[in-house]
C-alpha positions as CSV (number, residue, x, y, z in Angstrom):
1,M,67.7,82.2,133.8
2,R,70.1,81.0,130.7
3,T,72.1,83.4,129.1
4,L,74.6,83.4,126.1
5,T,78.2,84.3,127.4
6,G,79.8,86.0,124.9
7,S,84.1,86.9,124.7
8,P,85.6,89.3,122.9
9,A,85.9,89.3,118.9
10,S,88.9,87.6,118.0
11,W,90.2,90.5,115.8
12,S,90.3,92.4,118.9
13,T,93.2,90.3,120.7
14,L,96.9,90.8,119.9
15,P,97.7,87.6,119.0
16,H,94.8,88.5,116.0
17,Q,96.4,92.0,115.3
18,L,100.0,90.3,115.1
19,R,99.0,87.5,112.8
20,V,97.3,90.2,110.2
21,S,99.5,92.7,110.5
22,L,102.7,90.3,109.7
23,V,101.0,88.6,106.9
24,A,100.3,91.8,105.7
25,A,103.8,93.3,105.9
26,L,105.0,90.0,104.4
27,T,103.0,90.4,101.4
28,A,103.9,93.9,100.8
29,W,107.5,93.1,101.2
30,T,107.6,90.4,98.8
31,T,106.0,92.5,96.1
32,V,108.5,94.9,96.8
33,L,111.3,92.3,96.0
34,S,110.1,92.6,92.3
35,W,111.9,96.1,92.1
36,R,115.5,93.8,92.9
37,V,116.0,94.5,88.8
38,L,116.3,98.3,89.6
39,T,119.8,98.4,90.9
40,S,122.6,95.9,91.8
41,G,122.7,95.2,95.6
42,F,119.4,95.3,96.5
43,A,120.1,93.6,99.5
44,E,121.3,96.7,100.9
45,V,117.3,97.7,100.6
46,G,115.4,94.4,101.2
47,F,116.8,93.6,104.4
48,P,116.3,96.9,105.9
49,L,112.6,97.2,104.5
50,L,111.9,94.1,105.8
51,F,113.0,95.2,109.5
52,I,111.2,98.3,108.8
53,G,107.9,96.1,107.6
54,V,108.4,94.6,111.1
55,V,108.8,97.0,113.4
56,L,105.6,99.0,111.4
57,A,103.4,96.1,111.7
58,G,104.4,95.2,115.2
59,G,103.8,98.6,116.4
60,G,100.3,99.0,114.4
61,A,99.0,95.9,116.0
62,V,100.2,96.9,119.5
63,A,98.3,100.2,118.7
64,R,95.3,98.8,117.4
65,W,94.8,96.6,120.1
66,S,95.2,99.1,122.5
67,R,92.5,101.1,121.1
68,I,94.5,104.3,119.8
69,P,92.6,106.0,117.6
70,V,93.3,105.5,113.9
71,A,94.8,108.9,113.3
72,V,97.3,108.9,115.6
73,V,98.3,105.3,114.9
74,V,98.8,106.0,111.2
75,L,100.9,109.4,112.2
76,G,103.1,107.3,114.6
77,Q,103.6,104.7,112.4
78,L,104.6,107.6,109.6
79,V,107.1,109.1,112.1
80,V,108.7,105.5,112.9
81,G,108.9,104.8,108.9
82,A,110.7,108.2,108.0
83,L,113.0,107.7,111.2
84,L,114.0,104.2,110.3
85,V,114.6,105.2,106.3
86,L,117.0,108.1,107.5
87,G,118.7,105.7,110.1
88,T,119.2,103.2,107.2
89,T,120.6,105.8,104.8
90,T,122.7,108.3,107.4
91,G,123.6,105.4,110.0
92,S,121.8,107.4,113.0
93,P,117.6,107.8,113.0
94,L,118.5,111.0,115.0
95,P,116.9,114.1,113.1
96,T,119.9,116.3,113.9
97,P,120.9,119.3,111.1
98,G,123.9,117.1,109.9
99,N,121.7,114.1,109.5
100,V,119.6,115.6,107.4
101,D,121.7,117.3,105.1
102,A,123.5,113.8,104.7
103,F,119.9,112.1,103.9
104,V,118.8,115.2,101.5
105,A,122.3,115.1,99.9
106,A,122.0,111.2,99.2
107,L,118.2,111.7,98.2
108,Q,119.4,114.2,95.4
109,S,122.1,111.9,94.3
110,A,119.6,109.3,94.1
111,L,117.0,111.1,91.8
112,E,120.2,112.7,89.4
113,S,121.4,108.6,89.0
114,S,117.6,107.7,88.2
115,R,117.9,110.5,85.5
116,Q,120.7,109.6,84.1
117,Y,121.4,105.6,84.2
118,A,119.1,103.2,83.0
119,A,117.9,100.4,85.2
120,P,119.5,98.4,86.7
121,V,121.7,100.9,88.1
122,Q,125.4,100.0,88.1
123,P,127.7,100.0,91.0
124,G,130.3,103.1,90.9
125,V,127.6,105.7,90.4
126,P,125.5,107.3,93.5
127,P,123.1,104.2,94.4
128,V,118.9,104.8,94.0
129,H,118.9,102.9,97.5
130,P,117.2,106.4,99.2
131,L,114.5,106.2,96.4
132,L,113.8,102.5,96.9
133,L,113.7,102.9,100.8
134,I,110.7,105.6,100.4
135,G,109.0,104.0,98.1
136,G,109.3,100.6,99.7
137,T,108.3,102.0,103.4
138,L,105.3,103.9,101.9
139,V,103.9,100.5,100.2
140,L,104.4,98.5,103.3
141,L,102.7,101.6,105.6
142,A,100.0,101.8,103.1
143,V,99.6,97.9,103.0
144,D,99.5,98.1,106.8
145,V,96.9,101.1,106.9
146,L,94.4,99.5,104.5
147,A,94.6,96.0,105.3
148,C,94.8,96.2,109.2
149,T,93.7,99.4,110.5
150,L,90.8,100.2,107.9
151,R,90.2,96.3,107.3
152,R,90.1,96.7,103.6
153,A,92.5,93.9,102.2
154,P,90.8,94.1,98.6
155,V,91.9,97.6,98.6
156,A,95.3,97.1,99.7
157,G,95.6,94.9,96.6
158,L,95.5,97.9,94.4
159,V,98.6,99.4,96.3
160,L,100.3,95.8,95.9
161,L,99.6,95.9,91.9
162,A,100.8,99.3,91.9
163,A,104.3,98.3,93.3
164,Y,104.3,94.8,91.4
165,T,104.1,96.9,87.7
166,L,106.7,99.2,88.5
167,P,110.2,97.5,87.5
168,V,107.8,96.0,84.7
169,A,107.2,99.7,83.4
170,V,110.8,101.0,84.3
171,T,112.7,98.0,82.6
172,G,110.1,96.6,80.1
173,E,111.1,92.6,81.8
174,A,108.2,90.5,82.8
175,V,108.5,89.9,86.7
176,S,109.4,85.9,87.6
177,W,106.7,83.8,88.0
178,W,107.6,82.5,91.4
179,L,107.7,85.9,93.1
180,F,104.0,86.4,91.3
181,A,102.7,83.1,93.1
182,G,104.4,84.0,96.3
183,V,102.2,87.5,96.5
184,S,99.3,85.9,95.5
185,A,99.3,83.2,97.8
186,L,100.1,85.8,100.5
187,F,97.5,88.1,99.3
188,L,94.8,85.2,99.4
189,T,95.9,84.4,103.3
190,L,95.2,88.3,104.2
191,V,91.6,88.2,102.4
192,F,91.1,84.7,103.9
193,I,91.8,85.8,107.5
194,Q,90.0,89.2,107.2
195,H,86.9,87.5,105.4
196,S,86.9,84.8,108.4
197,D,86.7,87.9,110.9
198,H,84.0,89.5,109.0
199,V,81.9,86.2,108.8
200,A,82.9,85.8,112.6
201,S,81.6,88.9,113.7
202,W,78.0,87.9,112.5
203,G,77.1,85.3,115.2
204,R,76.6,81.7,115.3
205,A,73.5,79.9,116.5
206,P,74.1,78.1,120.2
207,D,75.5,74.7,120.0
208,G,73.2,72.1,118.8
209,E,70.4,74.7,117.8
210,R,69.9,76.2,113.8
211,G,69.4,79.6,113.6
212,A,68.2,82.1,111.1
213,F,71.2,83.7,111.4
214,S,73.6,80.9,111.5
215,V,76.6,81.0,109.1
216,R,79.1,78.1,107.8
217,T,82.1,80.2,108.0
218,G,84.3,77.1,106.9
219,A,82.0,77.0,103.8
220,I,81.9,80.5,102.6
221,S,85.9,80.9,103.5
222,N,86.8,78.0,100.8
223,T,84.4,79.5,98.5
224,A,86.5,82.7,98.7
225,V,89.9,81.5,98.8
226,G,88.5,79.1,95.7
227,L,87.4,82.2,93.7
228,G,90.3,83.9,94.4
229,S,92.6,81.1,93.1
230,A,90.8,80.5,90.2
231,A,91.1,84.1,89.2
232,I,94.7,84.3,90.0
233,A,95.2,80.7,88.2
234,L,93.1,82.6,85.2
235,A,95.6,85.4,85.2
236,V,98.4,83.3,84.3
237,V,96.7,80.7,82.1
238,V,95.0,82.8,79.6
239,P,97.4,84.7,78.4
240,V,99.8,81.4,77.5
241,V,96.5,79.9,75.7
242,V,96.0,83.0,74.2
243,P,99.3,84.8,73.2
244,T,97.6,87.9,71.5
245,M,96.1,88.7,74.6
246,S,99.5,90.7,75.4
247,M,99.6,92.5,72.1
248,S,98.1,96.0,71.8
249,V,94.6,96.6,70.5
250,F,95.3,99.6,68.5
251,D,98.2,100.2,65.9
252,G,100.8,103.4,66.2
253,N,102.2,105.0,69.5
254,G,100.4,104.9,72.4
255,P,100.2,104.2,76.1
256,G,101.5,100.9,77.5
257,T,104.0,98.1,75.7
258,R,103.9,96.2,72.5
259,E,104.8,93.0,72.4
260,V,107.1,92.2,69.1
261,Q,107.4,88.5,67.9
262,V,110.6,88.4,66.4
263,K,112.4,85.8,64.2
264,D,115.4,83.8,65.0
265,P,118.8,85.7,63.2
266,M,120.2,82.8,63.2
267,V,118.1,81.7,60.4
268,D,118.8,84.2,58.0
269,L,122.9,83.8,59.0
270,R,122.7,80.0,58.4
271,R,121.0,80.8,54.7
272,N,123.3,83.4,53.8
273,L,126.4,81.7,55.0
274,S,125.5,78.7,52.3
275,Q,124.9,81.0,49.4
276,G,127.7,80.5,46.8
277,K,127.4,84.0,45.5
278,D,128.5,87.2,47.2
279,I,126.0,89.7,47.2
280,P,126.7,93.5,48.3
281,L,124.1,94.2,50.7
282,L,124.6,97.6,52.1
283,W,127.1,100.4,52.0
284,V,128.2,103.0,55.4
285,T,130.0,106.4,54.9
286,T,131.8,107.7,57.9
287,P,134.9,109.8,58.6
288,G,136.0,107.4,61.2
289,P,137.9,103.9,61.1
290,R,137.1,101.0,59.0
291,P,133.7,100.1,60.4
292,S,134.2,96.4,61.6
293,Y,131.7,94.4,63.6
294,L,128.4,96.0,62.4
295,R,125.9,94.5,64.6
296,M,122.2,93.5,63.8
297,S,120.5,91.4,66.5
298,V,121.5,90.5,69.9
299,L,120.9,86.7,71.1
300,T,119.8,86.5,74.8
301,R,118.9,83.2,75.5
302,F,119.7,79.8,75.2
303,N,117.6,76.9,75.6
304,G,119.8,73.7,75.8
305,E,120.0,73.6,71.5
306,A,120.1,77.0,70.3
307,W,120.2,80.5,71.0
308,T,117.3,82.6,70.3
309,S,116.8,86.5,70.5
310,G,113.1,85.7,72.2
311,D,109.9,87.9,72.6
312,R,110.7,91.6,73.4
313,E,108.7,93.6,74.7
314,I,109.5,97.1,73.2
315,P,107.7,100.5,74.5
316,P,106.5,102.8,72.0
317,T,108.3,105.8,73.5
318,Q,111.4,103.6,72.4
319,T,111.3,104.8,68.8
320,A,114.9,105.0,66.7
321,T,115.0,108.8,66.6
322,G,116.9,110.8,68.6
323,T,119.4,110.6,71.3
324,L,119.5,107.5,73.3
325,P,120.0,106.6,77.1
326,P,123.3,106.2,78.5
327,L,125.6,103.5,77.6
328,D,124.9,100.0,79.8
329,G,127.0,99.6,82.3
330,V,129.8,101.3,80.9
331,A,131.4,104.0,83.1
332,V,131.8,107.6,82.4
333,S,135.7,107.4,83.0
334,V,136.1,105.1,79.9
335,P,137.7,107.0,77.1
336,R,135.5,107.2,74.2
337,K,135.0,108.7,70.6
338,E,132.2,109.4,68.6
339,F,131.6,109.0,64.8
340,K,128.6,109.6,62.5
341,Y,127.6,107.0,60.1
342,D,125.3,107.0,57.0
343,V,124.0,103.8,55.9
344,R,122.3,102.9,52.6
345,V,120.8,99.2,52.2
346,G,120.1,97.5,49.3
347,P,117.1,96.4,47.6
348,D,118.5,92.5,48.2
349,F,118.8,92.7,52.0
350,S,115.6,92.6,53.4
351,S,115.7,92.5,57.2
352,T,113.8,93.7,60.4
353,W,116.5,94.1,62.2
354,L,118.4,97.6,61.5
355,P,122.3,97.1,61.6
356,T,124.1,99.7,63.8
357,T,127.4,99.5,65.6
358,E,127.9,97.9,69.4
359,Q,127.6,101.4,70.6
360,V,125.0,103.9,69.8
361,T,124.1,107.4,71.2
362,R,122.3,109.0,68.5
363,I,120.3,107.6,65.4
364,S,117.7,109.2,62.8
365,A,115.8,105.6,61.5
366,G,112.2,106.8,61.7
367,T,109.4,106.1,64.2
368,D,108.8,102.5,62.2
369,W,112.0,101.5,64.3
370,R,112.2,100.5,67.9
371,Y,115.2,99.8,70.4
372,D,115.8,97.5,72.9
373,L,117.2,99.3,76.1
374,N,118.9,95.9,77.8
375,T,120.3,95.0,74.1
376,R,120.4,98.2,72.4
377,D,119.7,96.5,69.2
378,F,116.6,97.7,66.5
379,I,113.3,96.1,65.6
380,A,111.0,96.9,63.6
381,A,107.5,97.6,65.0
382,R,105.5,97.5,61.7
383,D,105.6,95.6,58.5
384,V,108.6,97.3,57.4
385,T,112.4,96.0,56.4
386,T,115.9,97.3,55.9
387,A,115.3,96.9,52.2
388,D,116.3,100.2,49.9
389,T,116.3,102.3,53.2
390,S,118.7,105.1,54.4
391,Y,119.5,106.3,57.9
392,D,122.1,107.9,59.9
393,F,123.2,107.1,63.5
394,T,126.3,108.3,65.9
395,G,128.3,105.3,66.9
396,V,131.0,105.1,70.0
397,E,134.5,103.6,69.8
398,L,135.3,102.8,73.8
399,D,139.0,102.4,74.7
400,Y,138.8,99.7,77.3
401,D,141.0,99.4,80.1
402,E,142.6,95.9,80.6
403,Q,143.2,96.5,83.8
404,A,139.9,97.8,85.3
405,M,138.3,94.6,83.0
406,N,140.5,92.1,85.1
407,V,140.0,93.4,88.8
408,A,135.9,93.9,88.0
409,V,133.5,92.2,90.3
410,S,131.2,89.6,89.3
411,G,128.6,91.0,86.5
412,A,125.9,88.6,87.5
413,G,124.0,91.0,89.6
414,S,124.1,93.7,87.3
415,V,122.4,92.0,84.6
416,P,118.7,90.8,83.9
417,G,118.7,86.9,85.4
418,Y,118.5,85.5,81.8
419,Y,122.3,86.7,80.9
420,T,123.6,84.1,83.4
421,D,120.7,81.2,83.1
422,V,122.4,77.8,82.1
423,P,119.7,75.1,81.2
424,P,119.9,72.0,83.5
425,T,119.6,70.1,80.4
426,L,123.2,71.2,79.5
427,N,125.8,68.2,79.2
428,N,127.9,68.2,82.2
429,E,131.1,67.0,79.9
430,I,130.9,70.8,78.8
431,R,130.6,71.7,82.6
432,R,133.5,70.3,83.3
433,L,135.3,71.0,80.3
434,A,135.0,75.1,81.0
435,A,136.5,74.3,84.0
436,S,139.4,72.4,82.9
437,V,140.0,75.0,80.3
438,T,139.9,77.6,82.2
439,A,141.4,76.3,85.9
440,D,144.7,78.7,85.7
441,A,143.0,81.6,85.1
442,P,142.6,83.3,88.6
443,T,139.8,85.9,87.4
444,R,136.8,86.2,84.9
445,F,138.3,88.5,82.1
446,Q,141.3,86.3,82.2
447,K,139.1,83.2,81.9
448,A,137.4,84.4,79.0
449,Q,140.8,84.9,77.6
450,V,141.4,81.7,77.8
451,L,138.5,80.7,76.5
452,Q,139.1,82.8,73.1
453,R,142.5,81.5,72.8
454,W,141.5,78.0,73.2
455,F,139.1,78.5,70.4
456,R,141.2,80.4,68.1
457,E,144.6,78.5,68.7
458,D,145.2,76.0,71.7
459,G,142.1,73.4,71.1
460,G,143.0,72.3,67.9
461,F,139.8,74.0,66.4
462,R,139.3,74.6,62.8
463,Y,136.7,76.7,60.4
464,D,135.0,75.0,57.9
465,K,131.3,76.2,57.3
466,G,130.9,73.4,54.8
467,Q,131.0,70.4,57.2
468,V,129.3,71.1,60.5
469,E,125.4,72.1,60.6
470,S,124.1,74.4,63.2
471,A,123.8,73.5,66.8
472,G,119.8,72.8,67.4
473,S,119.2,72.4,63.8
474,G,118.7,68.7,64.2
475,G,122.1,67.7,62.9
476,A,124.3,68.4,65.5
477,D,124.7,69.6,68.7
478,L,127.1,71.7,71.0
479,L,128.9,68.5,72.4
480,A,129.4,67.2,69.2
481,F,130.8,70.3,68.1
482,L,133.3,70.5,70.9
483,D,134.3,67.0,70.1
484,D,134.7,67.4,66.2
485,R,136.1,70.9,66.8
486,V,135.3,71.7,63.3
487,G,132.8,74.7,62.2
488,Y,132.3,78.0,61.3
489,C,131.4,81.3,63.4
490,E,128.1,80.4,65.1
491,Q,129.5,77.6,66.6
492,F,132.2,79.3,68.0
493,A,130.1,82.3,69.5
494,A,127.2,80.2,70.8
495,S,129.7,77.6,72.3
496,M,132.2,80.3,74.1
497,A,129.0,82.3,75.4
498,I,127.5,79.5,76.8
499,M,131.0,78.0,78.5
500,A,131.4,81.6,80.2
501,R,127.9,81.3,81.6
502,V,129.1,78.0,83.0
503,L,131.6,80.0,84.8
504,G,129.6,82.9,86.1
505,I,130.0,85.3,83.3
506,P,127.1,87.1,81.8
507,S,127.4,86.5,77.9
508,R,125.4,86.8,75.2
509,V,125.5,86.1,71.4
510,A,125.9,89.3,68.6
511,V,124.7,88.7,64.7
512,G,126.0,91.1,62.2
513,F,128.8,91.7,59.7
514,L,132.4,91.4,60.4
515,T,134.6,93.4,58.0
516,P,133.7,95.5,55.0
517,E,135.6,96.5,51.8
518,R,135.9,100.1,49.7
519,A,133.5,100.4,47.5
520,T,134.3,102.9,44.4
521,N,132.3,106.2,45.8
522,G,134.7,106.0,49.5
523,S,132.3,104.2,51.4
524,W,132.7,101.0,53.0
525,E,130.8,97.4,51.6
526,F,129.6,95.0,53.3
527,S,128.1,91.6,51.5
528,S,126.5,88.6,52.1
529,H,129.5,87.0,52.8
530,D,130.4,89.3,55.6
531,L,127.6,87.6,58.0
532,H,129.2,86.9,61.3
533,A,128.8,85.7,64.8
534,W,130.4,87.1,68.0
535,P,129.8,86.7,71.7
536,E,129.8,89.8,74.0
537,L,130.6,89.0,77.9
538,Y,129.6,91.9,80.5
539,F,132.1,93.2,82.7
540,P,131.0,95.9,85.4
541,G,132.5,99.4,84.6
542,S,133.1,98.4,80.7
543,G,129.4,96.8,80.1
544,W,129.1,94.0,76.9
545,V,132.6,93.7,75.9
546,R,133.2,91.6,72.5
547,F,135.5,88.8,72.0
548,E,136.0,86.8,69.1
549,P,136.7,82.9,69.1
550,T,136.5,82.2,65.6
551,P,139.8,81.0,64.3
552,Q,141.8,83.3,61.8
553,A,140.6,81.1,58.7
554,R,137.4,83.5,59.0
555,A,138.2,86.3,61.5
556,G,142.3,87.3,61.3
557,Q,142.4,90.1,64.1
558,V,141.0,90.0,67.7
559,P,140.3,93.1,70.0
560,G,143.5,94.0,71.6
561,Y,142.6,94.1,75.0
562,T,142.0,90.3,74.9
563,T,145.6,89.4,74.1
564,A,146.6,91.8,77.2
565,E,148.7,90.1,79.8
566,F,149.0,90.4,83.6
567,A,151.1,89.9,86.6
568,P,150.8,86.3,88.3
569,V,148.8,86.3,91.5
570,P,149.8,84.3,94.7
571,E,147.8,80.9,94.7
572,S,144.6,81.0,96.8
573,P,141.8,78.5,97.9
574,S,139.2,80.9,96.3
575,P,137.0,79.5,93.8
576,S,138.4,81.7,90.9
577,A,142.1,79.3,91.3
578,S,140.0,75.9,91.2
579,R,142.2,73.5,89.2
580,S,140.2,70.9,87.1
581,T,139.5,68.4,89.7
582,E,137.8,70.8,91.3
583,L,134.7,70.9,88.7
584,L,131.7,73.0,88.4
585,P,128.2,72.1,89.4
586,D,126.5,69.2,87.7
587,R,123.4,69.2,85.8
588,G,120.5,70.8,87.5
589,E,122.5,72.9,89.8
590,S,122.9,76.7,88.9
591,P,126.5,78.3,88.3
592,S,127.7,80.5,91.1
593,A,128.6,84.1,90.4
594,D,131.7,83.6,92.7
595,S,133.0,81.5,90.2
596,G,135.4,84.2,88.9
597,T,137.6,86.7,91.1
598,A,136.3,87.0,94.9
599,D,137.6,90.3,95.6
600,E,137.6,92.1,98.8
601,E,134.7,94.0,98.4
602,G,132.8,90.7,97.3
603,S,133.9,88.8,100.0
604,S,133.5,91.3,102.9
605,I,131.1,90.8,105.6
606,P,127.6,92.5,104.5
607,W,127.3,94.6,107.8
608,V,124.2,96.4,106.8
609,P,122.3,93.5,106.2
610,V,123.8,91.2,109.2
611,L,122.8,94.5,111.3
612,A,119.4,94.9,110.0
613,G,118.6,91.6,110.5
614,L,120.0,91.6,114.0
615,L,117.6,94.4,115.0
616,G,114.8,92.9,113.7
617,V,115.2,89.6,115.4
618,V,115.6,91.6,118.7
619,A,112.6,93.9,118.1
620,L,110.9,90.6,117.3
621,G,111.9,88.9,120.5
622,A,110.8,91.8,122.5
623,L,107.3,92.2,120.8
624,L,106.8,88.5,121.7
625,A,108.3,88.8,125.1
626,S,106.2,91.7,126.1
627,P,103.1,90.2,127.1
628,R,105.2,87.8,130.1
629,L,106.9,91.4,131.0
630,V,103.4,93.2,131.0
631,R,101.7,90.2,133.2
632,A,104.7,90.3,135.6
633,A,104.4,94.2,136.2
634,R,100.6,93.4,136.6
635,R,101.1,90.5,139.1
636,R,103.6,92.8,141.3
637,R,101.4,96.1,141.7
638,R,98.4,93.3,142.6
639,L,100.4,91.5,145.2
640,G,101.1,94.9,147.4
641,G,97.4,95.4,147.4
642,D,94.2,94.2,149.1
643,I,92.4,91.0,148.8
644,E,90.2,92.5,145.7
645,D,93.8,92.7,143.7
646,L,94.2,89.4,145.1
647,W,91.1,88.1,143.9
648,R,91.6,89.5,140.7
649,E,95.1,88.4,140.6
650,L,93.7,84.7,140.9
651,Q,91.0,85.6,138.0
652,D,94.1,86.3,135.7
653,V,95.8,83.2,136.6
654,T,92.4,81.3,135.9
655,R,92.1,82.8,132.6
656,D,95.9,82.1,131.5
657,L,95.5,78.6,132.6
658,G,92.9,78.2,129.5
659,H,89.8,78.5,131.6
660,A,87.1,81.6,131.8
661,W,86.3,83.1,134.9
662,P,82.5,82.1,135.2
663,P,80.1,85.7,135.0
664,G,77.6,87.0,137.5
665,R,78.5,84.7,140.3
666,S,79.1,85.3,144.2
667,P,82.5,84.6,145.5
668,R,81.4,81.5,147.2
669,R,79.9,80.2,144.2
670,T,82.6,80.8,142.3
671,G,84.9,79.3,144.6
672,E,82.8,75.8,144.4
673,W,83.3,75.9,140.7
674,L,87.1,76.6,141.2
675,G,87.7,74.0,143.6
676,R,86.9,71.5,140.7
677,L,90.1,72.9,138.6
678,L,92.6,71.9,141.6
679,G,95.0,69.4,140.8
680,R,97.6,67.8,143.0
681,P,100.8,69.4,142.6
682,V,103.6,66.7,141.3
683,A,107.6,67.8,140.5
684,G,109.4,66.7,137.8
685,R,108.6,64.1,135.3
686,D,106.2,62.2,137.6
687,R,103.7,64.7,136.5
688,P,100.8,62.9,134.1
689,D,100.0,64.7,130.8
690,R,95.9,64.7,131.8
691,P,96.2,65.1,135.5
692,R,93.1,64.3,137.7
693,R,91.2,67.5,139.0
694,G,89.1,68.2,142.0
695,R,89.0,69.3,145.8
696,D,89.6,65.6,146.8
697,Q,93.2,65.9,144.9
698,A,94.4,68.9,146.8
699,P,93.0,69.5,150.0
700,E,94.7,71.8,151.3
701,A,94.6,73.9,148.3
702,A,91.0,73.5,148.4
703,Q,90.9,75.0,152.3
704,A,93.1,77.8,151.0
705,L,90.8,79.0,148.7
706,D,87.7,79.0,151.0
707,R,89.5,81.5,153.4
708,L,90.2,83.7,150.5
709,V,86.8,83.3,149.7
710,A,85.7,84.1,153.2
711,A,88.0,86.8,153.8
712,L,86.8,88.7,150.6
713,E,83.0,88.2,151.9
714,R,83.9,89.8,155.2
715,S,86.1,92.9,153.4
716,R,83.0,93.9,151.0
717,Y,81.0,94.3,154.4
718,A,84.3,95.0,157.1
719,R,84.0,98.6,158.8
720,D,87.8,98.3,158.4
721,P,88.3,96.8,154.5
722,E,92.1,98.0,154.6
723,A,92.7,95.2,157.0
724,Y,92.2,92.6,154.2
725,T,96.0,93.2,152.5
726,A,97.0,90.9,150.0
727,E,100.2,90.3,152.1
728,V,98.0,88.5,154.5
729,F,96.3,85.8,152.1
730,R,99.6,85.8,149.5
731,A,100.3,82.4,150.8
732,D,97.0,81.5,150.4
733,A,96.4,82.5,146.9
734,E,100.1,80.9,145.5
735,L,98.9,77.8,147.2
736,V,95.9,77.9,145.2
737,E,97.6,79.3,141.9
738,E,99.9,75.9,142.1
739,S,97.1,73.3,142.3
740,L,95.4,75.3,139.3
741,A,98.4,74.7,137.5
742,A,98.6,71.1,138.6
743,G,95.4,70.6,136.9
744,V,96.0,71.1,133.6
745,T,98.7,70.1,130.8
746,P,102.9,71.1,131.1
747,R,101.9,73.1,127.7
748,E,99.0,75.3,128.9
749,V,101.1,76.3,131.9
750,R,104.0,77.1,129.6
751,R,101.6,79.3,127.3
752,A,100.2,80.8,130.3
753,A,104.2,81.9,131.0
754,W,104.8,83.2,128.1
755,W,101.5,83.9,126.0
756,P,98.8,84.7,128.9
757,A,95.6,85.1,127.9
758,S,94.7,88.1,130.6
759,V,97.0,90.0,128.3
760,V,96.7,88.9,124.9
761,G,93.0,87.6,125.1
762,R,91.8,84.1,123.8
763,R,88.4,82.8,123.0
764,T,87.6,80.4,125.8
765,T,84.6,79.2,127.8
766,W,83.9,79.6,131.6
767,R,82.8,75.5,131.6
768,S,85.2,73.4,132.7
769,R,86.6,71.1,130.1
770,P,86.1,67.4,131.4
771,R,89.2,65.2,132.3
772,S,89.8,61.8,132.9
773,G,88.2,60.7,136.6
774,D,86.4,64.0,136.6
775,A,82.8,64.0,138.1
776,G,82.1,66.8,135.8
777,P,80.0,70.1,136.7
778,D,76.5,69.8,138.0
779,A,73.4,70.7,136.4
780,Q,73.2,73.7,138.4
781,A,76.8,74.4,137.7
782,A,76.3,73.9,133.7
783,Q,74.3,77.1,133.9
784,T,75.1,80.7,134.4
785,V,73.4,82.3,137.3
786,D,72.8,86.0,137.9
787,E,73.8,87.2,141.5
788,L,74.9,90.7,143.1
789,V,78.3,90.7,143.3
790,G,79.1,94.1,144.3
């Protein structure tokens, strides 16, 4: 009678469980990488989360393969995840009273920092790492439970979407496209694997037959992947083709964000600078000092030809009314003074940007104006302008510490990436010029000082707004300005900002008014000839700091901190002490954030990520070695038993070598079938890749197999079966096992040793695979015969 011989479904095997779990964990971890914009030093969170994900995935896979109840699996993963978060935060996973108190204190400090500081949270304040560790672990656990334990990968996509959109909701900045592509590819892989499992569980018709319920899994899988890929492609392409898709449907305040398209303020600056008549534009009344450098807009992006403000996404909740968030990147220890400013704008100044001082803590301008949290400039949200308007705000005057800025670490990791972007098309001569001019400056701040002095004094530049067109306007470019060395404020500000980025210093260009004149009513009057541009450079602890590279003919004074002198430092081979002969990267390479000072903190070994990585490697190695260890323990136990245990050991050896034990056969018939799998043992390199098999190839092993079969049959009917111990027939069994191993390729032998199918499972067939020189099974052996085997 012919029957269909089945095998366990592929999803129930340990390798498949591990594969699905690791793909799910990698998908969740890659999604959590989008949180790197929430805090500086995200590596202290990312690497531990990778280790936690591997542990939860591996433990969950082994638990599911062992048929442990779902509730127990989830509860165990939750406990393990909590202990790992505790250990990462406090240094010890043991929940002692002191350890728990330390964790609670760190969590409370993280909550306080999240309320007081805007993202990304800067160094020098209590980190928000415990919050990110808890949230990341919950994401990893939720994806594993949904996609692997409950086998609902599409539902896990909702968790991934929520985690992916978190940084966008907090910072308003879009996540990079490569991260979106990576998450999409991993999620498609996860859905494909689970889809294949479902289709495979439906069944197939026998080979050569076409049943009513036979399915072409490959075609369906390709369709699923095609549909998923098309959906992701549409999600990326449609907003690009139809830009209005990102705009709010309703006007006015409401949930979500509204994209505000802004014009390049440089256009107005160039037009006003070319005017012959000086027109009064606005008046400022304040009890404080003279309000110089009244800023309108911040230009953050350099496309290789010009600086632009880019397209801003301003949440409707960020209206120019009331108290503003804390100053970006400015430590609480920096001395400061606050002054109130009342502004009245005349009818001749129509701008969609609101003039204020560089640092503002409170403003009252109305709900028609919004503020950008990253740049702290104010943009019109509706069809309004500054013409004939009045408003007031509280500005902050900071007393910067030159020494603190001189020893500050790199700020590249503390600000969004576009503040350090250098277009690959930037001329290499500009890169070399930035390196050579600042070669003798040992720190980032001193390099900025050298650049300012070079533009104002040492470089031979001349201010003349009538001779050189704007960089990027079509008449001249940045390199031409640096060669001719004549221009006006726009060229000086733009050039210093891009050269600072080449040196690894975050930079941007500010546009506003330079210095006012006293009006008859006691207020300060700004006119069209006061329009100006200057660069702002970022130093952690001090925030965005103004520099003045425009020569004295236009800007008479420079900030006092930019002329401070410092004691010389010893020569060192660090990148910050490089000479002019050590040039910066050529086109296409990114400037290193370490091109300035590499202090002790920046050069120290990141022990937490290193240890987390080592622990992850050890855990992964232990996980991969566990099948071999389980198999060895099982063999030792059987070799101490009886002949039945020895026969079961021979059965597992056969399965490990890539065969399947023939079902429903007596020991004698099984022995006849195994005899055709025996090979001649050959040591060393003489062993062929495709060995010949059969009883004639290993006669001694065939005789040992016959003795084992006879002993097994007698033991089942003997009055004293305990006489047939495994120890008596161990030599015969080992001889048979050696010949079975000689009948397969060396690769299959290694796989049997390190990844035994009797432990992890493998889809196999009981029919012996024909080899060169094999006689092949006869017709009777090719069928399954049901016999009583006892």
